[in-house]
TORKOL-4160 file (C-alpha; in steps of 0.2 Angstrom, whole numbers, padded with zeros to 4 digits, m for minus):
405
<pt num="1" X="m0068" Y="m0174" Z="0360"/>
<pt num="2" X="m0080" Y="m0188" Z="0363"/>
<pt num="3" X="m0089" Y="m0200" Z="0351"/>
<pt num="4" X="m0106" Y="m0196" Z="0344"/>
<pt num="5" X="m0121" Y="m0199" Z="0354"/>
<pt num="6" X="m0127" Y="m0217" Z="0355"/>
<pt num="7" X="m0142" Y="m0222" Z="0346"/>
<pt num="8" X="m0157" Y="m0230" Z="0355"/>
<pt num="9" X="m0157" Y="m0249" Z="0353"/>
<pt num="10" X="m0173" Y="m0249" Z="0343"/>
<pt num="11" X="m0164" Y="m0238" Z="0330"/>
<pt num="12" X="m0152" Y="m0253" Z="0326"/>
<pt num="13" X="m0154" Y="m0267" Z="0314"/>
<pt num="14" X="m0151" Y="m0284" Z="0319"/>
<pt num="15" X="m0133" Y="m0289" Z="0318"/>
<pt num="16" X="m0136" Y="m0301" Z="0303"/>
<pt num="17" X="m0146" Y="m0289" Z="0293"/>
<pt num="18" X="m0134" Y="m0275" Z="0297"/>
<pt num="19" X="m0119" Y="m0285" Z="0291"/>
<pt num="20" X="m0128" Y="m0291" Z="0275"/>
<pt num="21" X="m0132" Y="m0273" Z="0271"/>
<pt num="22" X="m0115" Y="m0267" Z="0274"/>
<pt num="23" X="m0108" Y="m0281" Z="0264"/>
<pt num="24" X="m0119" Y="m0276" Z="0249"/>
<pt num="25" X="m0114" Y="m0258" Z="0250"/>
<pt num="26" X="m0095" Y="m0263" Z="0250"/>
<pt num="27" X="m0099" Y="m0275" Z="0236"/>
<pt num="28" X="m0104" Y="m0260" Z="0224"/>
<pt num="29" X="m0085" Y="m0257" Z="0221"/>
<pt num="30" X="m0081" Y="m0276" Z="0219"/>
<pt num="31" X="m0095" Y="m0279" Z="0207"/>
<pt num="32" X="m0090" Y="m0264" Z="0197"/>
<pt num="33" X="m0073" Y="m0270" Z="0195"/>
<pt num="34" X="m0073" Y="m0289" Z="0195"/>
<pt num="35" X="m0088" Y="m0291" Z="0183"/>
<pt num="36" X="m0078" Y="m0281" Z="0170"/>
<pt num="37" X="m0063" Y="m0294" Z="0170"/>
<pt num="38" X="m0070" Y="m0306" Z="0157"/>
<pt num="39" X="m0074" Y="m0291" Z="0145"/>
<pt num="40" X="m0056" Y="m0284" Z="0145"/>
<pt num="41" X="m0051" Y="m0294" Z="0129"/>
<pt num="42" X="m0066" Y="m0288" Z="0119"/>
<pt num="43" X="m0064" Y="m0270" Z="0125"/>
<pt num="44" X="m0046" Y="m0271" Z="0120"/>
<pt num="45" X="m0050" Y="m0278" Z="0103"/>
<pt num="46" X="m0063" Y="m0265" Z="0100"/>
<pt num="47" X="m0057" Y="m0249" Z="0108"/>
<pt num="48" X="m0038" Y="m0252" Z="0110"/>
<pt num="49" X="m0032" Y="m0265" Z="0097"/>
<pt num="50" X="m0014" Y="m0258" Z="0096"/>
<pt num="51" X="m0011" Y="m0258" Z="0115"/>
<pt num="52" X="m0021" Y="m0272" Z="0123"/>
<pt num="53" X="m0013" Y="m0269" Z="0140"/>
<pt num="54" X="m0022" Y="m0252" Z="0141"/>
<pt num="55" X="m0039" Y="m0261" Z="0143"/>
<pt num="56" X="m0033" Y="m0263" Z="0162"/>
<pt num="57" X="m0036" Y="m0244" Z="0163"/>
<pt num="58" X="m0055" Y="m0248" Z="0163"/>
<pt num="59" X="m0051" Y="m0255" Z="0181"/>
<pt num="60" X="m0038" Y="m0242" Z="0187"/>
<pt num="61" X="m0048" Y="m0227" Z="0181"/>
<pt num="62" X="m0063" Y="m0233" Z="0192"/>
<pt num="63" X="m0052" Y="m0235" Z="0207"/>
<pt num="64" X="m0044" Y="m0218" Z="0204"/>
<pt num="65" X="m0061" Y="m0210" Z="0204"/>
<pt num="66" X="m0066" Y="m0220" Z="0219"/>
<pt num="67" X="m0051" Y="m0213" Z="0228"/>
<pt num="68" X="m0054" Y="m0195" Z="0224"/>
<pt num="69" X="m0072" Y="m0196" Z="0228"/>
<pt num="70" X="m0068" Y="m0204" Z="0245"/>
<pt num="71" X="m0060" Y="m0188" Z="0251"/>
<pt num="72" X="m0077" Y="m0178" Z="0247"/>
<pt num="73" X="m0090" Y="m0191" Z="0253"/>
<pt num="74" X="m0084" Y="m0193" Z="0271"/>
<pt num="75" X="m0085" Y="m0174" Z="0275"/>
<pt num="76" X="m0101" Y="m0172" Z="0267"/>
<pt num="77" X="m0108" Y="m0187" Z="0277"/>
<pt num="78" X="m0102" Y="m0178" Z="0293"/>
<pt num="79" X="m0112" Y="m0163" Z="0288"/>
<pt num="80" X="m0128" Y="m0170" Z="0280"/>
<pt num="81" X="m0129" Y="m0188" Z="0287"/>
<pt num="82" X="m0124" Y="m0205" Z="0281"/>
<pt num="83" X="m0139" Y="m0210" Z="0271"/>
<pt num="84" X="m0141" Y="m0195" Z="0261"/>
<pt num="85" X="m0124" Y="m0195" Z="0255"/>
<pt num="86" X="m0124" Y="m0213" Z="0250"/>
<pt num="87" X="m0140" Y="m0211" Z="0240"/>
<pt num="88" X="m0133" Y="m0196" Z="0231"/>
<pt num="89" X="m0117" Y="m0206" Z="0226"/>
<pt num="90" X="m0128" Y="m0220" Z="0220"/>
<pt num="91" X="m0137" Y="m0207" Z="0208"/>
<pt num="92" X="m0120" Y="m0202" Z="0201"/>
<pt num="93" X="m0114" Y="m0220" Z="0199"/>
<pt num="94" X="m0129" Y="m0225" Z="0189"/>
<pt num="95" X="m0128" Y="m0210" Z="0178"/>
<pt num="96" X="m0109" Y="m0214" Z="0175"/>
<pt num="97" X="m0114" Y="m0232" Z="0171"/>
<pt num="98" X="m0126" Y="m0226" Z="0157"/>
<pt num="99" X="m0112" Y="m0215" Z="0150"/>
<pt num="100" X="m0100" Y="m0229" Z="0149"/>
<pt num="101" X="m0113" Y="m0240" Z="0141"/>
<pt num="102" X="m0114" Y="m0227" Z="0127"/>
<pt num="103" X="m0096" Y="m0222" Z="0126"/>
<pt num="104" X="m0089" Y="m0224" Z="0108"/>
<pt num="105" X="m0070" Y="m0223" Z="0113"/>
<pt num="106" X="m0059" Y="m0229" Z="0126"/>
<pt num="107" X="m0055" Y="m0211" Z="0132"/>
<pt num="108" X="m0073" Y="m0207" Z="0135"/>
<pt num="109" X="m0076" Y="m0224" Z="0143"/>
<pt num="110" X="m0062" Y="m0220" Z="0155"/>
<pt num="111" X="m0069" Y="m0203" Z="0159"/>
<pt num="112" X="m0086" Y="m0212" Z="0163"/>
<pt num="113" X="m0078" Y="m0225" Z="0173"/>
<pt num="114" X="m0069" Y="m0211" Z="0183"/>
<pt num="115" X="m0086" Y="m0203" Z="0187"/>
<pt num="116" X="m0093" Y="m0220" Z="0192"/>
<pt num="117" X="m0079" Y="m0222" Z="0204"/>
<pt num="118" X="m0083" Y="m0205" Z="0211"/>
<pt num="119" X="m0101" Y="m0210" Z="0214"/>
<pt num="120" X="m0096" Y="m0227" Z="0221"/>
<pt num="121" X="m0085" Y="m0219" Z="0234"/>
<pt num="122" X="m0100" Y="m0214" Z="0244"/>
<pt num="123" X="m0106" Y="m0232" Z="0248"/>
<pt num="124" X="m0088" Y="m0238" Z="0251"/>
<pt num="125" X="m0082" Y="m0225" Z="0263"/>
<pt num="126" X="m0098" Y="m0218" Z="0271"/>
<pt num="127" X="m0104" Y="m0236" Z="0275"/>
<pt num="128" X="m0087" Y="m0238" Z="0285"/>
<pt num="129" X="m0091" Y="m0222" Z="0295"/>
<pt num="130" X="m0109" Y="m0229" Z="0297"/>
<pt num="131" X="m0101" Y="m0245" Z="0305"/>
<pt num="132" X="m0090" Y="m0234" Z="0316"/>
<pt num="133" X="m0105" Y="m0224" Z="0322"/>
<pt num="134" X="m0112" Y="m0240" Z="0330"/>
<pt num="135" X="m0097" Y="m0251" Z="0334"/>
<pt num="136" X="m0078" Y="m0248" Z="0339"/>
<pt num="137" X="m0062" Y="m0256" Z="0342"/>
<pt num="138" X="m0060" Y="m0275" Z="0340"/>
<pt num="139" X="m0079" Y="m0277" Z="0339"/>
<pt num="140" X="m0079" Y="m0265" Z="0324"/>
<pt num="141" X="m0065" Y="m0276" Z="0316"/>
<pt num="142" X="m0076" Y="m0292" Z="0320"/>
<pt num="143" X="m0091" Y="m0284" Z="0311"/>
<pt num="144" X="m0080" Y="m0279" Z="0296"/>
<pt num="145" X="m0074" Y="m0297" Z="0295"/>
<pt num="146" X="m0091" Y="m0304" Z="0294"/>
<pt num="147" X="m0096" Y="m0291" Z="0281"/>
<pt num="148" X="m0081" Y="m0295" Z="0271"/>
<pt num="149" X="m0085" Y="m0313" Z="0272"/>
<pt num="150" X="m0102" Y="m0311" Z="0264"/>
<pt num="151" X="m0094" Y="m0298" Z="0252"/>
<pt num="152" X="m0082" Y="m0311" Z="0246"/>
<pt num="153" X="m0097" Y="m0320" Z="0237"/>
<pt num="154" X="m0099" Y="m0304" Z="0225"/>
<pt num="155" X="m0081" Y="m0304" Z="0217"/>
<pt num="156" X="m0081" Y="m0323" Z="0217"/>
<pt num="157" X="m0096" Y="m0324" Z="0205"/>
<pt num="158" X="m0095" Y="m0307" Z="0197"/>
<pt num="159" X="m0084" Y="m0313" Z="0183"/>
<pt num="160" X="m0097" Y="m0327" Z="0180"/>
<pt num="161" X="m0111" Y="m0315" Z="0180"/>
<pt num="162" X="m0101" Y="m0304" Z="0168"/>
<pt num="163" X="m0099" Y="m0318" Z="0156"/>
<pt num="164" X="m0117" Y="m0322" Z="0156"/>
<pt num="165" X="m0121" Y="m0304" Z="0152"/>
<pt num="166" X="m0108" Y="m0303" Z="0139"/>
<pt num="167" X="m0116" Y="m0319" Z="0130"/>
<pt num="168" X="m0133" Y="m0311" Z="0131"/>
<pt num="169" X="m0131" Y="m0293" Z="0129"/>
<pt num="170" X="m0113" Y="m0290" Z="0123"/>
<pt num="171" X="m0099" Y="m0282" Z="0134"/>
<pt num="172" X="m0108" Y="m0266" Z="0136"/>
<pt num="173" X="m0123" Y="m0274" Z="0144"/>
<pt num="174" X="m0112" Y="m0276" Z="0160"/>
<pt num="175" X="m0115" Y="m0257" Z="0163"/>
<pt num="176" X="m0133" Y="m0260" Z="0163"/>
<pt num="177" X="m0131" Y="m0273" Z="0177"/>
<pt num="178" X="m0123" Y="m0260" Z="0188"/>
<pt num="179" X="m0139" Y="m0251" Z="0188"/>
<pt num="180" X="m0149" Y="m0265" Z="0194"/>
<pt num="181" X="m0136" Y="m0269" Z="0208"/>
<pt num="182" X="m0136" Y="m0251" Z="0214"/>
<pt num="183" X="m0155" Y="m0250" Z="0214"/>
<pt num="184" X="m0156" Y="m0266" Z="0225"/>
<pt num="185" X="m0143" Y="m0260" Z="0238"/>
<pt num="186" X="m0150" Y="m0242" Z="0239"/>
<pt num="187" X="m0168" Y="m0249" Z="0242"/>
<pt num="188" X="m0161" Y="m0259" Z="0256"/>
<pt num="189" X="m0152" Y="m0245" Z="0264"/>
<pt num="190" X="m0166" Y="m0232" Z="0261"/>
<pt num="191" X="m0180" Y="m0243" Z="0268"/>
<pt num="192" X="m0172" Y="m0252" Z="0282"/>
<pt num="193" X="m0157" Y="m0243" Z="0289"/>
<pt num="194" X="m0160" Y="m0228" Z="0301"/>
<pt num="195" X="m0149" Y="m0213" Z="0300"/>
<pt num="196" X="m0134" Y="m0216" Z="0312"/>
<pt num="197" X="m0128" Y="m0198" Z="0313"/>
<pt num="198" X="m0140" Y="m0188" Z="0323"/>
<pt num="199" X="m0142" Y="m0169" Z="0319"/>
<pt num="200" X="m0133" Y="m0164" Z="0335"/>
<pt num="201" X="m0117" Y="m0173" Z="0330"/>
<pt num="202" X="m0116" Y="m0166" Z="0313"/>
<pt num="203" X="m0102" Y="m0154" Z="0308"/>
<pt num="204" X="m0103" Y="m0139" Z="0296"/>
<pt num="205" X="m0093" Y="m0141" Z="0280"/>
<pt num="206" X="m0080" Y="m0127" Z="0279"/>
<pt num="207" X="m0062" Y="m0125" Z="0274"/>
<pt num="208" X="m0057" Y="m0121" Z="0292"/>
<pt num="209" X="m0066" Y="m0137" Z="0299"/>
<pt num="210" X="m0060" Y="m0148" Z="0285"/>
<pt num="211" X="m0042" Y="m0142" Z="0288"/>
<pt num="212" X="m0043" Y="m0144" Z="0307"/>
<pt num="213" X="m0050" Y="m0162" Z="0305"/>
<pt num="214" X="m0037" Y="m0166" Z="0292"/>
<pt num="215" X="m0024" Y="m0160" Z="0304"/>
<pt num="216" X="m0031" Y="m0170" Z="0318"/>
<pt num="217" X="m0032" Y="m0186" Z="0308"/>
<pt num="218" X="m0014" Y="m0185" Z="0302"/>
<pt num="219" X="m0008" Y="m0180" Z="0319"/>
<pt num="220" X="m0011" Y="m0198" Z="0325"/>
<pt num="221" X="0004" Y="m0210" Z="0322"/>
<pt num="222" X="m0007" Y="m0225" Z="0321"/>
<pt num="223" X="m0018" Y="m0217" Z="0307"/>
<pt num="224" X="m0003" Y="m0212" Z="0297"/>
<pt num="225" X="0005" Y="m0229" Z="0298"/>
<pt num="226" X="m0011" Y="m0238" Z="0294"/>
<pt num="227" X="m0013" Y="m0227" Z="0278"/>
<pt num="228" X="0004" Y="m0231" Z="0273"/>
<pt num="229" X="0002" Y="m0250" Z="0275"/>
<pt num="230" X="m0015" Y="m0249" Z="0267"/>
<pt num="231" X="m0008" Y="m0241" Z="0252"/>
<pt num="232" X="0005" Y="m0254" Z="0250"/>
<pt num="233" X="m0008" Y="m0268" Z="0252"/>
<pt num="234" X="m0020" Y="m0260" Z="0240"/>
<pt num="235" X="m0006" Y="m0258" Z="0227"/>
<pt num="236" X="m0002" Y="m0277" Z="0228"/>
<pt num="237" X="m0021" Y="m0281" Z="0227"/>
<pt num="238" X="m0025" Y="m0269" Z="0212"/>
<pt num="239" X="m0010" Y="m0274" Z="0202"/>
<pt num="240" X="m0014" Y="m0292" Z="0204"/>
<pt num="241" X="m0032" Y="m0289" Z="0200"/>
<pt num="242" X="m0028" Y="m0279" Z="0184"/>
<pt num="243" X="m0016" Y="m0292" Z="0178"/>
<pt num="244" X="m0025" Y="m0308" Z="0182"/>
<pt num="245" X="m0036" Y="m0310" Z="0167"/>
<pt num="246" X="m0022" Y="m0307" Z="0155"/>
<pt num="247" X="m0010" Y="m0319" Z="0164"/>
<pt num="248" X="m0024" Y="m0333" Z="0163"/>
<pt num="249" X="m0027" Y="m0329" Z="0145"/>
<pt num="250" X="m0010" Y="m0326" Z="0138"/>
<pt num="251" X="0002" Y="m0335" Z="0150"/>
<pt num="252" X="m0009" Y="m0350" Z="0153"/>
<pt num="253" X="m0021" Y="m0350" Z="0138"/>
<pt num="254" X="m0036" Y="m0352" Z="0150"/>
<pt num="255" X="m0046" Y="m0336" Z="0146"/>
<pt num="256" X="m0062" Y="m0346" Z="0143"/>
<pt num="257" X="m0061" Y="m0354" Z="0160"/>
<pt num="258" X="m0055" Y="m0338" Z="0169"/>
<pt num="259" X="m0072" Y="m0334" Z="0177"/>
<pt num="260" X="m0072" Y="m0352" Z="0185"/>
<pt num="261" X="m0054" Y="m0350" Z="0191"/>
<pt num="262" X="m0057" Y="m0333" Z="0198"/>
<pt num="263" X="m0073" Y="m0339" Z="0208"/>
<pt num="264" X="m0062" Y="m0353" Z="0216"/>
<pt num="265" X="m0048" Y="m0341" Z="0220"/>
<pt num="266" X="m0061" Y="m0328" Z="0228"/>
<pt num="267" X="m0070" Y="m0341" Z="0238"/>
<pt num="268" X="m0054" Y="m0348" Z="0245"/>
<pt num="269" X="m0047" Y="m0331" Z="0249"/>
<pt num="270" X="m0064" Y="m0326" Z="0257"/>
<pt num="271" X="m0060" Y="m0338" Z="0271"/>
<pt num="272" X="m0047" Y="m0325" Z="0277"/>
<pt num="273" X="m0062" Y="m0314" Z="0284"/>
<pt num="274" X="m0068" Y="m0329" Z="0294"/>
<pt num="275" X="m0051" Y="m0333" Z="0301"/>
<pt num="276" X="m0049" Y="m0314" Z="0305"/>
<pt num="277" X="m0066" Y="m0314" Z="0314"/>
<pt num="278" X="m0061" Y="m0329" Z="0324"/>
<pt num="279" X="m0044" Y="m0323" Z="0329"/>
<pt num="280" X="m0044" Y="m0304" Z="0330"/>
<pt num="281" X="m0052" Y="m0303" Z="0347"/>
<pt num="282" X="m0039" Y="m0314" Z="0355"/>
<pt num="283" X="m0023" Y="m0310" Z="0345"/>
<pt num="284" X="m0026" Y="m0291" Z="0340"/>
<pt num="285" X="m0026" Y="m0282" Z="0324"/>
<pt num="286" X="m0008" Y="m0277" Z="0323"/>
<pt num="287" X="m0001" Y="m0295" Z="0326"/>
<pt num="288" X="m0013" Y="m0302" Z="0312"/>
<pt num="289" X="m0007" Y="m0289" Z="0299"/>
<pt num="290" X="0011" Y="m0292" Z="0303"/>
<pt num="291" X="0009" Y="m0311" Z="0302"/>
<pt num="292" X="0000" Y="m0310" Z="0285"/>
<pt num="293" X="0012" Y="m0297" Z="0277"/>
<pt num="294" X="0027" Y="m0307" Z="0283"/>
<pt num="295" X="0020" Y="m0323" Z="0276"/>
<pt num="296" X="0016" Y="m0315" Z="0259"/>
<pt num="297" X="0034" Y="m0308" Z="0257"/>
<pt num="298" X="0041" Y="m0325" Z="0259"/>
<pt num="299" X="0029" Y="m0334" Z="0248"/>
<pt num="300" X="0030" Y="m0321" Z="0234"/>
<pt num="301" X="0049" Y="m0320" Z="0234"/>
<pt num="302" X="0050" Y="m0339" Z="0233"/>
<pt num="303" X="0037" Y="m0340" Z="0219"/>
<pt num="304" X="0047" Y="m0326" Z="0209"/>
<pt num="305" X="0064" Y="m0335" Z="0211"/>
<pt num="306" X="0057" Y="m0352" Z="0207"/>
<pt num="307" X="0048" Y="m0345" Z="0191"/>
<pt num="308" X="0064" Y="m0335" Z="0186"/>
<pt num="309" X="0075" Y="m0350" Z="0188"/>
<pt num="310" X="0062" Y="m0361" Z="0179"/>
<pt num="311" X="0061" Y="m0373" Z="0194"/>
<pt num="312" X="0042" Y="m0376" Z="0192"/>
<pt num="313" X="0038" Y="m0390" Z="0180"/>
<pt num="314" X="0024" Y="m0386" Z="0167"/>
<pt num="315" X="0012" Y="m0397" Z="0177"/>
<pt num="316" X="0015" Y="m0387" Z="0193"/>
<pt num="317" X="0017" Y="m0370" Z="0187"/>
<pt num="318" X="m0001" Y="m0366" Z="0184"/>
<pt num="319" X="m0008" Y="m0373" Z="0201"/>
<pt num="320" X="0006" Y="m0364" Z="0210"/>
<pt num="321" X="0001" Y="m0347" Z="0202"/>
<pt num="322" X="m0017" Y="m0350" Z="0207"/>
<pt num="323" X="m0012" Y="m0353" Z="0225"/>
<pt num="324" X="m0001" Y="m0338" Z="0225"/>
<pt num="325" X="m0015" Y="m0327" Z="0218"/>
<pt num="326" X="m0026" Y="m0334" Z="0231"/>
<pt num="327" X="m0013" Y="m0329" Z="0244"/>
<pt num="328" X="m0013" Y="m0311" Z="0238"/>
<pt num="329" X="m0031" Y="m0309" Z="0240"/>
<pt num="330" X="m0031" Y="m0319" Z="0257"/>
<pt num="331" X="m0018" Y="m0307" Z="0263"/>
<pt num="332" X="m0029" Y="m0292" Z="0259"/>
<pt num="333" X="m0044" Y="m0300" Z="0268"/>
<pt num="334" X="m0033" Y="m0303" Z="0283"/>
<pt num="335" X="m0026" Y="m0285" Z="0284"/>
<pt num="336" X="m0037" Y="m0271" Z="0276"/>
<pt num="337" X="m0052" Y="m0273" Z="0289"/>
<pt num="338" X="m0039" Y="m0273" Z="0303"/>
<pt num="339" X="m0030" Y="m0258" Z="0296"/>
<pt num="340" X="m0046" Y="m0248" Z="0295"/>
<pt num="341" X="m0051" Y="m0252" Z="0312"/>
<pt num="342" X="m0034" Y="m0247" Z="0319"/>
<pt num="343" X="m0035" Y="m0231" Z="0310"/>
<pt num="344" X="m0053" Y="m0227" Z="0315"/>
<pt num="345" X="m0052" Y="m0230" Z="0333"/>
<pt num="346" X="m0045" Y="m0213" Z="0339"/>
<pt num="347" X="m0057" Y="m0202" Z="0328"/>
<pt num="348" X="m0074" Y="m0208" Z="0331"/>
<pt num="349" X="m0080" Y="m0191" Z="0333"/>
<pt num="350" X="m0075" Y="m0186" Z="0315"/>
<pt num="351" X="m0078" Y="m0204" Z="0308"/>
<pt num="352" X="m0083" Y="m0197" Z="0290"/>
<pt num="353" X="m0068" Y="m0186" Z="0288"/>
<pt num="354" X="m0056" Y="m0199" Z="0295"/>
<pt num="355" X="m0063" Y="m0213" Z="0284"/>
<pt num="356" X="m0061" Y="m0201" Z="0269"/>
<pt num="357" X="m0043" Y="m0197" Z="0272"/>
<pt num="358" X="m0038" Y="m0215" Z="0275"/>
<pt num="359" X="m0047" Y="m0222" Z="0260"/>
<pt num="360" X="m0043" Y="m0208" Z="0248"/>
<pt num="361" X="m0025" Y="m0207" Z="0251"/>
<pt num="362" X="m0022" Y="m0225" Z="0252"/>
<pt num="363" X="m0033" Y="m0228" Z="0236"/>
<pt num="364" X="m0026" Y="m0214" Z="0225"/>
<pt num="365" X="m0008" Y="m0217" Z="0229"/>
<pt num="366" X="m0010" Y="m0236" Z="0227"/>
<pt num="367" X="m0016" Y="m0233" Z="0209"/>
<pt num="368" X="0000" Y="m0225" Z="0206"/>
<pt num="369" X="0009" Y="m0240" Z="0212"/>
<pt num="370" X="m0002" Y="m0253" Z="0204"/>
<pt num="371" X="m0004" Y="m0246" Z="0186"/>
<pt num="372" X="0015" Y="m0247" Z="0181"/>
<pt num="373" X="0016" Y="m0264" Z="0189"/>
<pt num="374" X="0001" Y="m0270" Z="0179"/>
<pt num="375" X="0007" Y="m0263" Z="0163"/>
<pt num="376" X="0024" Y="m0271" Z="0165"/>
<pt num="377" X="0015" Y="m0288" Z="0161"/>
<pt num="378" X="0027" Y="m0297" Z="0149"/>
<pt num="379" X="0018" Y="m0313" Z="0146"/>
<pt num="380" X="0024" Y="m0320" Z="0163"/>
<pt num="381" X="0018" Y="m0317" Z="0181"/>
<pt num="382" X="0036" Y="m0314" Z="0186"/>
<pt num="383" X="0035" Y="m0294" Z="0187"/>
<pt num="384" X="0019" Y="m0295" Z="0197"/>
<pt num="385" X="0026" Y="m0308" Z="0209"/>
<pt num="386" X="0042" Y="m0297" Z="0212"/>
<pt num="387" X="0031" Y="m0281" Z="0214"/>
<pt num="388" X="0020" Y="m0289" Z="0226"/>
<pt num="389" X="0034" Y="m0295" Z="0237"/>
<pt num="390" X="0041" Y="m0277" Z="0237"/>
<pt num="391" X="0025" Y="m0269" Z="0242"/>
<pt num="392" X="0021" Y="m0282" Z="0256"/>
<pt num="393" X="0039" Y="m0281" Z="0262"/>
<pt num="394" X="0038" Y="m0263" Z="0264"/>
<pt num="395" X="0021" Y="m0264" Z="0273"/>
<pt num="396" X="0028" Y="m0278" Z="0285"/>
<pt num="397" X="0042" Y="m0266" Z="0290"/>
<pt num="398" X="0030" Y="m0251" Z="0292"/>
<pt num="399" X="0017" Y="m0260" Z="0303"/>
<pt num="400" X="0031" Y="m0266" Z="0315"/>
<pt num="401" X="0035" Y="m0248" Z="0319"/>
<pt num="402" X="0018" Y="m0248" Z="0329"/>
<pt num="403" X="0018" Y="m0253" Z="0347"/>
<pt num="404" X="0008" Y="m0269" Z="0352"/>
<pt num="405" X="m0009" Y="m0267" Z="0360"/>
């Protein structure tokens, strides 16, 4: 089978505008998660006062919904086109944001967040297929790296924006900000981006076709391996993201300054995309993923051992934790784009289905890894550090089973 027909040059946006638009579509997810971080203490106090750790489920329920929705969004985009599915997902996302804004209990809010994740799956995974429609191989990885670099600005400043919204409208006002963000990104897509999947390349949605595409995707060793490594990297990333506000607040008593520290961490970690864009064409995707995961294993085990033995002085412990957290996010920035590009390379003709399987399996399973690790918070970062070391160590061993390109 061959790739989809090429679009005429006039149907493409300029590369800078295309990268910016893709970055904003990706950022729907990051904004929906990171802007919630400053609100977790207030949510815990109001909706779950007896079990404050459960406030983390505000994040993981959204991620779970996103993983489930990812499996549906890709095949639908292969049938109906990329733009139509992204816009439909945005409608569901906005409706769920309104439901979460009005939810009187934690249980109802978690259901609304689950639905919001289902809707956000469309811009997340279908935009990846959209990129694959236009680019492939290391060039796709380069485009993804530039998009991730811009995308980094959203999680960097989302907690600060969340704090501003909380001060002005209360923590429920954050859900209203989701509506505005989604409206801007959908207007950009709707008005500027031509459809990238021509009608001749679309596939009917049927059980037989979906089963056949799923079998083809999972028949590729590279794809299966990339899914496994992504799952482990996502597990480390989501566990760190879920725990970080509590660690800043409870362990270090720096809850008030957390948005500023998180912005610093996100901006420093965002340079990973720039590093990847500069190196991936020369060194290759597999090599960079292996290097990043191997380094993270060593750093996390060292940090865990030092913390467990009380080797860090009080003056050094907090800066060491900030640098370690930066390293976890840096590792994600240096691996996830490359893993996606590795996995998508053999299956451009079913890019939507492939992106769905890859994203859905990796995300859903990673939530199962991240939630217990996040809930294991005991007032120290030690359980998290050990867990991240285990996840990235397993990913390091797995990626090494692939042959070099």
